[in-house]
Gaussian input, Z-matrix of N, CA and C with variables (Angstrom, degrees):
# hf/3-21g

backbone

0 1
 N
 C     1     B1
 C     2     B2     1     A1
 N     3     B3     2     A2     1     D1
 C     4     B4     3     A3     2     D2
 C     5     B5     4     A4     3     D3
 N     6     B6     5     A5     4     D4
 C     7     B7     6     A6     5     D5
 C     8     B8     7     A7     6     D6
 N     9     B9     8     A8     7     D7
 C    10    B10     9     A9     8     D8
 C    11    B11    10    A10     9     D9
 N    12    B12    11    A11    10    D10
 C    13    B13    12    A12    11    D11
 C    14    B14    13    A13    12    D12
 N    15    B15    14    A14    13    D13
 C    16    B16    15    A15    14    D14
 C    17    B17    16    A16    15    D15
 N    18    B18    17    A17    16    D16
 C    19    B19    18    A18    17    D17
 C    20    B20    19    A19    18    D18
 N    21    B21    20    A20    19    D19
 C    22    B22    21    A21    20    D20
 C    23    B23    22    A22    21    D21
 N    24    B24    23    A23    22    D22
 C    25    B25    24    A24    23    D23
 C    26    B26    25    A25    24    D24
 N    27    B27    26    A26    25    D25
 C    28    B28    27    A27    26    D26
 C    29    B29    28    A28    27    D27
 N    30    B30    29    A29    28    D28
 C    31    B31    30    A30    29    D29
 C    32    B32    31    A31    30    D30
 N    33    B33    32    A32    31    D31
 C    34    B34    33    A33    32    D32
 C    35    B35    34    A34    33    D33
 N    36    B36    35    A35    34    D34
 C    37    B37    36    A36    35    D35
 C    38    B38    37    A37    36    D36
 N    39    B39    38    A38    37    D37
 C    40    B40    39    A39    38    D38
 C    41    B41    40    A40    39    D39
 N    42    B42    41    A41    40    D40
 C    43    B43    42    A42    41    D41
 C    44    B44    43    A43    42    D42
 N    45    B45    44    A44    43    D43
 C    46    B46    45    A45    44    D44
 C    47    B47    46    A46    45    D45
 N    48    B48    47    A47    46    D46
 C    49    B49    48    A48    47    D47
 C    50    B50    49    A49    48    D48
 N    51    B51    50    A50    49    D49
 C    52    B52    51    A51    50    D50
 C    53    B53    52    A52    51    D51
 N    54    B54    53    A53    52    D52
 C    55    B55    54    A54    53    D53
 C    56    B56    55    A55    54    D54
 N    57    B57    56    A56    55    D55
 C    58    B58    57    A57    56    D56
 C    59    B59    58    A58    57    D57
 N    60    B60    59    A59    58    D58
 C    61    B61    60    A60    59    D59
 C    62    B62    61    A61    60    D60
 N    63    B63    62    A62    61    D61
 C    64    B64    63    A63    62    D62
 C    65    B65    64    A64    63    D63
 N    66    B66    65    A65    64    D64
 C    67    B67    66    A66    65    D65
 C    68    B68    67    A67    66    D66
 N    69    B69    68    A68    67    D67
 C    70    B70    69    A69    68    D68
 C    71    B71    70    A70    69    D69
 N    72    B72    71    A71    70    D70
 C    73    B73    72    A72    71    D71
 C    74    B74    73    A73    72    D72
 N    75    B75    74    A74    73    D73
 C    76    B76    75    A75    74    D74
 C    77    B77    76    A76    75    D75
 N    78    B78    77    A77    76    D76
 C    79    B79    78    A78    77    D77
 C    80    B80    79    A79    78    D78
 N    81    B81    80    A80    79    D79
 C    82    B82    81    A81    80    D80
 C    83    B83    82    A82    81    D81
 N    84    B84    83    A83    82    D82
 C    85    B85    84    A84    83    D83
 C    86    B86    85    A85    84    D84
 N    87    B87    86    A86    85    D85
 C    88    B88    87    A87    86    D86
 C    89    B89    88    A88    87    D87
 N    90    B90    89    A89    88    D88
 C    91    B91    90    A90    89    D89
 C    92    B92    91    A91    90    D90
 N    93    B93    92    A92    91    D91
 C    94    B94    93    A93    92    D92
 C    95    B95    94    A94    93    D93
 N    96    B96    95    A95    94    D94
 C    97    B97    96    A96    95    D95
 C    98    B98    97    A97    96    D96
 N    99    B99    98    A98    97    D97
 C   100   B100    99    A99    98    D98
 C   101   B101   100   A100    99    D99
 N   102   B102   101   A101   100   D100
 C   103   B103   102   A102   101   D101
 C   104   B104   103   A103   102   D102
 N   105   B105   104   A104   103   D103
 C   106   B106   105   A105   104   D104
 C   107   B107   106   A106   105   D105
 N   108   B108   107   A107   106   D106
 C   109   B109   108   A108   107   D107
 C   110   B110   109   A109   108   D108
 N   111   B111   110   A110   109   D109
 C   112   B112   111   A111   110   D110
 C   113   B113   112   A112   111   D111
 N   114   B114   113   A113   112   D112
 C   115   B115   114   A114   113   D113
 C   116   B116   115   A115   114   D114
 N   117   B117   116   A116   115   D115
 C   118   B118   117   A117   116   D116
 C   119   B119   118   A118   117   D117
 N   120   B120   119   A119   118   D118
 C   121   B121   120   A120   119   D119
 C   122   B122   121   A121   120   D120
 N   123   B123   122   A122   121   D121
 C   124   B124   123   A123   122   D122
 C   125   B125   124   A124   123   D123
 N   126   B126   125   A125   124   D124
 C   127   B127   126   A126   125   D125
 C   128   B128   127   A127   126   D126
 N   129   B129   128   A128   127   D127
 C   130   B130   129   A129   128   D128
 C   131   B131   130   A130   129   D129
 N   132   B132   131   A131   130   D130
 C   133   B133   132   A132   131   D131
 C   134   B134   133   A133   132   D132
 N   135   B135   134   A134   133   D133
 C   136   B136   135   A135   134   D134
 C   137   B137   136   A136   135   D135
 N   138   B138   137   A137   136   D136
 C   139   B139   138   A138   137   D137
 C   140   B140   139   A139   138   D138
 N   141   B141   140   A140   139   D139
 C   142   B142   141   A141   140   D140
 C   143   B143   142   A142   141   D141
 N   144   B144   143   A143   142   D142
 C   145   B145   144   A144   143   D143
 C   146   B146   145   A145   144   D144
 N   147   B147   146   A146   145   D145
 C   148   B148   147   A147   146   D146
 C   149   B149   148   A148   147   D147
 N   150   B150   149   A149   148   D148
 C   151   B151   150   A150   149   D149
 C   152   B152   151   A151   150   D150
 N   153   B153   152   A152   151   D151
 C   154   B154   153   A153   152   D152
 C   155   B155   154   A154   153   D153
 N   156   B156   155   A155   154   D154
 C   157   B157   156   A156   155   D155
 C   158   B158   157   A157   156   D156
 N   159   B159   158   A158   157   D157
 C   160   B160   159   A159   158   D158
 C   161   B161   160   A160   159   D159
 N   162   B162   161   A161   160   D160
 C   163   B163   162   A162   161   D161
 C   164   B164   163   A163   162   D162
 N   165   B165   164   A164   163   D163
 C   166   B166   165   A165   164   D164
 C   167   B167   166   A166   165   D165
 N   168   B168   167   A167   166   D166
 C   169   B169   168   A168   167   D167
 C   170   B170   169   A169   168   D168
 N   171   B171   170   A170   169   D169
 C   172   B172   171   A171   170   D170
 C   173   B173   172   A172   171   D171
 N   174   B174   173   A173   172   D172
 C   175   B175   174   A174   173   D173
 C   176   B176   175   A175   174   D174
 N   177   B177   176   A176   175   D175
 C   178   B178   177   A177   176   D176
 C   179   B179   178   A178   177   D177
 N   180   B180   179   A179   178   D178
 C   181   B181   180   A180   179   D179
 C   182   B182   181   A181   180   D180
 N   183   B183   182   A182   181   D181
 C   184   B184   183   A183   182   D182
 C   185   B185   184   A184   183   D183
 N   186   B186   185   A185   184   D184
 C   187   B187   186   A186   185   D185
 C   188   B188   187   A187   186   D186
 N   189   B189   188   A188   187   D187
 C   190   B190   189   A189   188   D188
 C   191   B191   190   A190   189   D189
 N   192   B192   191   A191   190   D190
 C   193   B193   192   A192   191   D191
 C   194   B194   193   A193   192   D192
 N   195   B195   194   A194   193   D193
 C   196   B196   195   A195   194   D194
 C   197   B197   196   A196   195   D195
 N   198   B198   197   A197   196   D196
 C   199   B199   198   A198   197   D197
 C   200   B200   199   A199   198   D198
 N   201   B201   200   A200   199   D199
 C   202   B202   201   A201   200   D200
 C   203   B203   202   A202   201   D201
 N   204   B204   203   A203   202   D202
 C   205   B205   204   A204   203   D203
 C   206   B206   205   A205   204   D204
 N   207   B207   206   A206   205   D205
 C   208   B208   207   A207   206   D206
 C   209   B209   208   A208   207   D207
 N   210   B210   209   A209   208   D208
 C   211   B211   210   A210   209   D209
 C   212   B212   211   A211   210   D210
 N   213   B213   212   A212   211   D211
 C   214   B214   213   A213   212   D212
 C   215   B215   214   A214   213   D213
 N   216   B216   215   A215   214   D214
 C   217   B217   216   A216   215   D215
 C   218   B218   217   A217   216   D216
 N   219   B219   218   A218   217   D217
 C   220   B220   219   A219   218   D218
 C   221   B221   220   A220   219   D219
 N   222   B222   221   A221   220   D220
 C   223   B223   222   A222   221   D221
 C   224   B224   223   A223   222   D222
 N   225   B225   224   A224   223   D223
 C   226   B226   225   A225   224   D224
 C   227   B227   226   A226   225   D225
 N   228   B228   227   A227   226   D226
 C   229   B229   228   A228   227   D227
 C   230   B230   229   A229   228   D228

   B1=1.4564
   B2=1.5176
   B3=1.2636
   B4=1.4584
   B5=1.5188
   B6=1.3073
   B7=1.4590
   B8=1.5142
   B9=1.3213
   B10=1.4629
   B11=1.5278
   B12=1.2977
   B13=1.4592
   B14=1.5217
   B15=1.3221
   B16=1.4675
   B17=1.5328
   B18=1.3228
   B19=1.4678
   B20=1.5264
   B21=1.3291
   B22=1.4636
   B23=1.5233
   B24=1.3042
   B25=1.4593
   B26=1.5252
   B27=1.3254
   B28=1.4627
   B29=1.5309
   B30=1.3286
   B31=1.4579
   B32=1.5288
   B33=1.3223
   B34=1.4729
   B35=1.5218
   B36=1.3277
   B37=1.4714
   B38=1.5313
   B39=1.3210
   B40=1.4665
   B41=1.5248
   B42=1.3149
   B43=1.4571
   B44=1.5104
   B45=1.3289
   B46=1.4693
   B47=1.5216
   B48=1.3411
   B49=1.4572
   B50=1.5220
   B51=1.3207
   B52=1.4619
   B53=1.5202
   B54=1.3322
   B55=1.4586
   B56=1.5283
   B57=1.3116
   B58=1.4668
   B59=1.5143
   B60=1.3075
   B61=1.4564
   B62=1.5237
   B63=1.3133
   B64=1.4642
   B65=1.5230
   B66=1.3355
   B67=1.4550
   B68=1.5212
   B69=1.3205
   B70=1.4585
   B71=1.5161
   B72=1.3120
   B73=1.4608
   B74=1.5174
   B75=1.3388
   B76=1.4545
   B77=1.5152
   B78=1.3047
   B79=1.4662
   B80=1.5294
   B81=1.3388
   B82=1.4565
   B83=1.5338
   B84=1.3367
   B85=1.4687
   B86=1.5193
   B87=1.3387
   B88=1.4648
   B89=1.5197
   B90=1.3277
   B91=1.4586
   B92=1.5216
   B93=1.3255
   B94=1.4664
   B95=1.5219
   B96=1.3197
   B97=1.4558
   B98=1.5197
   B99=1.3279
   B100=1.4615
   B101=1.5316
   B102=1.3445
   B103=1.4595
   B104=1.5142
   B105=1.3197
   B106=1.4700
   B107=1.5258
   B108=1.3327
   B109=1.4558
   B110=1.5215
   B111=1.3298
   B112=1.4649
   B113=1.5314
   B114=1.3286
   B115=1.4599
   B116=1.5188
   B117=1.3278
   B118=1.4645
   B119=1.5241
   B120=1.3288
   B121=1.4570
   B122=1.5161
   B123=1.2968
   B124=1.4601
   B125=1.5171
   B126=1.3168
   B127=1.4622
   B128=1.5212
   B129=1.3314
   B130=1.4693
   B131=1.5203
   B132=1.3285
   B133=1.4629
   B134=1.5216
   B135=1.3231
   B136=1.4651
   B137=1.5247
   B138=1.3156
   B139=1.4596
   B140=1.5243
   B141=1.3183
   B142=1.4579
   B143=1.5309
   B144=1.3170
   B145=1.4589
   B146=1.5240
   B147=1.3165
   B148=1.4602
   B149=1.5240
   B150=1.3075
   B151=1.4687
   B152=1.5243
   B153=1.3244
   B154=1.4700
   B155=1.5263
   B156=1.3265
   B157=1.4710
   B158=1.5257
   B159=1.3003
   B160=1.4635
   B161=1.5260
   B162=1.3282
   B163=1.4620
   B164=1.5095
   B165=1.3007
   B166=1.4576
   B167=1.5286
   B168=1.3113
   B169=1.4633
   B170=1.5224
   B171=1.3325
   B172=1.4588
   B173=1.5244
   B174=1.3203
   B175=1.4555
   B176=1.5168
   B177=1.3178
   B178=1.4599
   B179=1.5198
   B180=1.3445
   B181=1.4623
   B182=1.5197
   B183=1.3218
   B184=1.4679
   B185=1.5303
   B186=1.3397
   B187=1.4696
   B188=1.5245
   B189=1.3370
   B190=1.4592
   B191=1.5252
   B192=1.3315
   B193=1.4592
   B194=1.5311
   B195=1.3174
   B196=1.4599
   B197=1.5310
   B198=1.3217
   B199=1.4507
   B200=1.5231
   B201=1.3221
   B202=1.4627
   B203=1.5168
   B204=1.3299
   B205=1.4655
   B206=1.5276
   B207=1.3039
   B208=1.4588
   B209=1.5288
   B210=1.3048
   B211=1.4682
   B212=1.5234
   B213=1.3163
   B214=1.4750
   B215=1.5112
   B216=1.3167
   B217=1.4612
   B218=1.5169
   B219=1.3194
   B220=1.4590
   B221=1.5169
   B222=1.3208
   B223=1.4571
   B224=1.5173
   B225=1.3270
   B226=1.4705
   B227=1.5181
   B228=1.2965
   B229=1.4770
   B230=1.4972
   A1=109.45
   A2=116.29
   A3=121.24
   A4=109.99
   A5=116.27
   A6=122.11
   A7=112.11
   A8=114.90
   A9=121.99
   A10=107.95
   A11=116.72
   A12=121.19
   A13=111.50
   A14=116.97
   A15=121.03
   A16=111.65
   A17=115.75
   A18=120.30
   A19=111.95
   A20=117.24
   A21=121.61
   A22=109.51
   A23=116.77
   A24=122.53
   A25=108.94
   A26=116.36
   A27=121.13
   A28=112.01
   A29=117.65
   A30=121.07
   A31=110.97
   A32=114.76
   A33=120.95
   A34=109.73
   A35=118.07
   A36=120.88
   A37=111.68
   A38=115.28
   A39=121.64
   A40=109.92
   A41=116.15
   A42=121.87
   A43=113.70
   A44=118.18
   A45=121.86
   A46=109.07
   A47=116.14
   A48=121.30
   A49=110.38
   A50=115.71
   A51=122.65
   A52=107.83
   A53=117.33
   A54=121.66
   A55=109.36
   A56=114.96
   A57=122.75
   A58=109.90
   A59=115.69
   A60=122.48
   A61=105.39
   A62=116.47
   A63=121.85
   A64=107.51
   A65=115.60
   A66=120.65
   A67=108.89
   A68=115.57
   A69=121.79
   A70=106.67
   A71=115.77
   A72=121.53
   A73=107.06
   A74=116.27
   A75=119.61
   A76=108.70
   A77=117.52
   A78=122.11
   A79=111.69
   A80=117.72
   A81=123.14
   A82=110.46
   A83=115.65
   A84=121.66
   A85=108.70
   A86=115.93
   A87=121.69
   A88=108.34
   A89=115.47
   A90=120.97
   A91=108.77
   A92=115.19
   A93=122.11
   A94=106.15
   A95=115.65
   A96=122.24
   A97=108.18
   A98=116.25
   A99=122.55
   A100=111.58
   A101=115.54
   A102=121.34
   A103=115.79
   A104=118.63
   A105=122.06
   A106=109.84
   A107=117.10
   A108=119.55
   A109=108.69
   A110=115.88
   A111=119.89
   A112=112.36
   A113=117.62
   A114=121.34
   A115=109.03
   A116=115.93
   A117=123.84
   A118=105.43
   A119=116.62
   A120=120.59
   A121=110.55
   A122=115.38
   A123=123.02
   A124=107.35
   A125=116.69
   A126=119.52
   A127=111.06
   A128=117.38
   A129=121.10
   A130=112.54
   A131=118.48
   A132=122.38
   A133=114.40
   A134=117.48
   A135=120.59
   A136=109.57
   A137=116.51
   A138=120.58
   A139=113.18
   A140=117.95
   A141=121.33
   A142=110.92
   A143=117.65
   A144=122.27
   A145=113.40
   A146=118.33
   A147=121.03
   A148=113.37
   A149=116.94
   A150=119.93
   A151=109.90
   A152=117.72
   A153=119.77
   A154=112.05
   A155=116.71
   A156=122.29
   A157=111.87
   A158=118.16
   A159=121.58
   A160=108.61
   A161=115.31
   A162=118.50
   A163=111.62
   A164=116.01
   A165=122.97
   A166=111.97
   A167=114.99
   A168=122.53
   A169=106.86
   A170=116.85
   A171=120.51
   A172=109.45
   A173=116.17
   A174=122.78
   A175=108.20
   A176=116.29
   A177=122.27
   A178=109.04
   A179=116.33
   A180=119.13
   A181=114.32
   A182=120.20
   A183=123.06
   A184=112.34
   A185=117.48
   A186=124.11
   A187=113.67
   A188=117.02
   A189=122.29
   A190=108.86
   A191=118.59
   A192=119.51
   A193=110.92
   A194=116.76
   A195=121.69
   A196=108.20
   A197=116.25
   A198=121.95
   A199=108.40
   A200=115.60
   A201=122.02
   A202=107.65
   A203=115.59
   A204=119.38
   A205=108.60
   A206=115.37
   A207=122.73
   A208=112.74
   A209=116.73
   A210=120.45
   A211=108.00
   A212=115.13
   A213=121.02
   A214=108.64
   A215=116.22
   A216=121.52
   A217=107.03
   A218=115.60
   A219=121.06
   A220=108.96
   A221=116.89
   A222=120.92
   A223=109.31
   A224=115.74
   A225=121.14
   A226=109.07
   A227=116.36
   A228=121.24
   A229=109.80
   D1=145.69
   D2=-177.76
   D3=-115.64
   D4=143.15
   D5=179.97
   D6=-98.48
   D7=-142.33
   D8=-179.16
   D9=-124.88
   D10=143.47
   D11=179.85
   D12=-87.72
   D13=164.63
   D14=179.37
   D15=-70.26
   D16=155.50
   D17=178.97
   D18=-74.76
   D19=-21.74
   D20=176.28
   D21=-156.87
   D22=158.80
   D23=-179.13
   D24=-89.57
   D25=112.54
   D26=-179.54
   D27=-112.29
   D28=14.01
   D29=-175.07
   D30=-65.05
   D31=140.68
   D32=176.86
   D33=-85.52
   D34=161.48
   D35=178.86
   D36=-61.99
   D37=157.08
   D38=177.53
   D39=-51.88
   D40=137.57
   D41=-179.80
   D42=94.57
   D43=-11.37
   D44=176.69
   D45=-106.04
   D46=148.48
   D47=179.96
   D48=-80.60
   D49=137.52
   D50=171.92
   D51=-97.94
   D52=151.25
   D53=-178.74
   D54=-125.35
   D55=126.59
   D56=177.95
   D57=-115.80
   D58=144.03
   D59=165.74
   D60=-128.08
   D61=114.75
   D62=-177.21
   D63=-114.77
   D64=122.50
   D65=-179.80
   D66=-118.69
   D67=123.02
   D68=176.12
   D69=-120.33
   D70=118.27
   D71=179.30
   D72=-130.92
   D73=111.51
   D74=-171.69
   D75=63.99
   D76=-122.17
   D77=178.95
   D78=-102.07
   D79=1.59
   D80=-179.32
   D81=-84.67
   D82=134.97
   D83=179.00
   D84=-127.56
   D85=126.24
   D86=174.89
   D87=-127.72
   D88=135.86
   D89=179.94
   D90=-126.48
   D91=125.07
   D92=171.85
   D93=-110.18
   D94=125.13
   D95=-175.08
   D96=-124.97
   D97=116.55
   D98=-178.17
   D99=50.76
   D100=42.60
   D101=173.63
   D102=87.57
   D103=-2.83
   D104=-178.92
   D105=-118.95
   D106=132.24
   D107=175.11
   D108=-72.36
   D109=121.77
   D110=-177.05
   D111=-114.26
   D112=-16.48
   D113=177.68
   D114=-141.23
   D115=133.72
   D116=173.78
   D117=-147.70
   D118=97.93
   D119=-173.13
   D120=-148.45
   D121=175.96
   D122=173.07
   D123=-113.41
   D124=141.74
   D125=176.38
   D126=-60.25
   D127=-24.05
   D128=179.09
   D129=-72.04
   D130=-18.04
   D131=-175.63
   D132=-98.02
   D133=0.99
   D134=-178.31
   D135=-124.27
   D136=171.55
   D137=-176.02
   D138=-69.30
   D139=-4.44
   D140=177.19
   D141=-95.40
   D142=19.74
   D143=-173.73
   D144=-61.98
   D145=-19.44
   D146=-179.55
   D147=-86.00
   D148=1.06
   D149=177.64
   D150=-68.24
   D151=143.32
   D152=-179.43
   D153=-71.82
   D154=160.13
   D155=177.91
   D156=-76.18
   D157=-17.85
   D158=-179.52
   D159=-131.24
   D160=152.84
   D161=177.92
   D162=159.38
   D163=-160.33
   D164=-176.57
   D165=-84.34
   D166=156.66
   D167=173.14
   D168=-106.55
   D169=133.80
   D170=-178.66
   D171=-132.86
   D172=158.26
   D173=176.28
   D174=-113.61
   D175=137.27
   D176=-176.94
   D177=-106.34
   D178=138.39
   D179=-176.97
   D180=-123.73
   D181=-2.47
   D182=179.33
   D183=54.21
   D184=27.01
   D185=177.70
   D186=62.66
   D187=22.82
   D188=176.37
   D189=-118.27
   D190=157.97
   D191=177.59
   D192=-59.76
   D193=136.44
   D194=-179.44
   D195=-148.04
   D196=148.62
   D197=179.01
   D198=-127.50
   D199=142.58
   D200=176.39
   D201=-122.44
   D202=146.32
   D203=174.71
   D204=-146.61
   D205=153.71
   D206=176.88
   D207=52.51
   D208=43.84
   D209=177.77
   D210=-78.26
   D211=126.03
   D212=179.51
   D213=-129.73
   D214=138.13
   D215=176.41
   D216=-123.60
   D217=127.13
   D218=-176.64
   D219=-127.71
   D220=128.07
   D221=177.50
   D222=-77.78
   D223=130.82
   D224=178.47
   D225=-83.10
   D226=143.32
   D227=177.21
   D228=-92.10

């Protein structure tokens, strides 16, 4: 299944930390990457529309070395 790409490339140079804020509320998905909103969509509007509303959270690494820090998950009320 394929998702949606960012509206612009906000990636920092190698060796610098990137910061994401991902908010999923119902079927709405918003992504802020290094201070810029790059995705604002509904799961119903993309090819991943068959994904369930509940489930596991996973991290993707594209088979390359990757590091994560300060990962926080907060349930929305």
